[in-house]
N, C-alpha and C positions, 0 to 999 in steps of 0.2 A: 859684147855690146852689139846691139842690133842696129841695122841701117834704117829700119822703119819701126816706129813705135806707135802706141795708142795715142790718138789725138792729132797725129800728123795729117796734113792734107796731101793726098796723092793723086796722080793722074794715071789712068789706065793706058797702056801702050800696046796691048794686043788683045784679041778676042772680039766679042760682039759689041763691047762698050768702049771702043777706042776713042780717046780724047776726053772721056768723062772724068770729072774731078769729084772727090768726096773725102770725107774725114774717116780715118781708121777707127772703127769701134773696138776691134779685138785683133790681136796677133796670135795665131795658133801655131805653136811650135810642135813639130812632130818628133816623136821619140821611137827608138827601136826597142822592142820588148822581147825579153827572153822567154823561155818556156815556163818559167816560174812566175810570169806576169810582173816582172820587175824591169825598170828602165835600165837599158844598157848605155845609151848615149843618144845624142840628137841626130836626127836625119834631116839635114838642111835641104834635101831635094823635095821634101814634102811639106815645107813651111807654107802657111796660108795666111791671108789677111781678110777680115770682114770689113767692107767699106759701106758706110751708111748711104743708102739710096742707089747703090750700084749692084748689078748682077742679080736682079730680082726674078725669082721663078715662082710659078704657081704650084701650090700643094693642095691635093684633095684630102681633106681631113674629115673623117666620119666621127660622129659622137659615140663614145664608148661608155662614159659614166657621167655623173653630175659634176665631176671635177674639171672636165675639159670644157672651157668656155668658148673657144674659137672652133667652129665647125664649118663645113662647106668648103669652098675654094678660098684659100688664104694666100696672100703674097708673102714670100719669105726671101730674105737676103741669103745668098749662097756665097761661101768663101771663094776668093781668087787666089791663084798661086802668087807667091810673093815676087816672083821674077816678072810678072806681068804688070807691075805698077812701079812708078818712079815717084820719088819725093818731090813735092813742089816747094822750091826755095822761098821762104818768106821775104827775102830781100829782093831778088830779081824776078820773082813770080814766074819762073820757068820750071819745067820738069827736068830735074838734074840728077846726076849720079852723086853719090855720097861717099866721102872719104873720112878718114880719122886723123886727127892731129892732137898734139899735146898743147894745151893752152899755157898761159903764163904761170899758173899755179901747179903745173905738172899733171893736170887731169886730162884724160882722154875724152875728146869731144868730136862730134860729127861736124863736118864742114861741107859747103857746096863746092863742087869741083869747077863750076863755071865762074862764080864771082869771088871765090876764096873766103867767103864770110862764114862764121860759125852759125850753125842751125840752132843749137841748143842755147 
């Protein structure tokens, strides 16, 4: 189970965009690949998140064929490392660390370590 999921609101804690908040569009899990191009296992040191409206870079895109519709200088969202963002708790509206607990039904759920409330 992951600490940050698609649709969560996160706050950036390091880098150029410190303090900015946004919604997670995509979580990119990194895998180690063997020489036969097959997945060996996850590499948690390379996990990244794509946050809407955060970490925007400019890309120079030239026209190649009729299929490419965006050309010229375009703005593109670049992924951040997952350790550079913290989840914003919906209850206390703070950037918090996330833990895991079993709820009453015996299911594993994420909880806020500040206010002890379940996030999910």
